[in-house]
Steps between C-alpha positions, in 0.01 A plus 500: 500500500624858520471669835364853536735785576553472876391783727827485692707625205717791610324783316769741611735314268487621140583151375167338596498310170814308594356407838180368345687330219724310743190374680299404189742392228535154649125454457485620139661209317292224669183704438590554132573128456171409670299741285675363190399146594139620535519657154455851640837632377750382245759320717768596247420869528696730721303758695606860546624433854724216386637706210585782738670263744702344217599847380614594850710185531659534156564873482524623858203735465496779758212553741413825319488327161289216635260740669473702177415185301235397752359853520457523124317166494273597789418833332428325170272251673321777688433692180355195327288420805366856514406500131336158527294601803400829336375318190318238709322765709416702188327202338328402825366855525370479142332165562279513813382138459862378510569718804196354677610146417854570623370646827280194552793265435721692742228493769449126451874431517531714812218310674651164403838608630 
C-alpha cells in the first residue's frame, strides 16, 4: 500500500519529489502486483511513476527535467478534473431531482460513516 506524503518532508528543499519518491517507491511495486492479482490493474502495464523512474535510471534525467514532466502531468490532470466537475455540476443544476437524490445519498453515506 502506498503511504501518504509525510508531513515531515523538508518543504524548504525544492526537491520534495525526490524525498517523497525515496520513501514511497519501495511500496509501489508490491502494491501494483497486489492490484494486478485482484484484477484491478493490468499487472503487465507500467504506470507513469514506474516509467519515469526507468527513464531516470536509463538516461540520467535531471531534477529540473523530472519536475517538468511531473508538472505537465499534474496540470493536465487538473484541467481534465476541472472540466469534468464543471460538466457534472452543470447537469446537476439542470436536473433538480438528480441533485436531490445525490444530496440524499451523500447524507446517508455521511451518517453511516
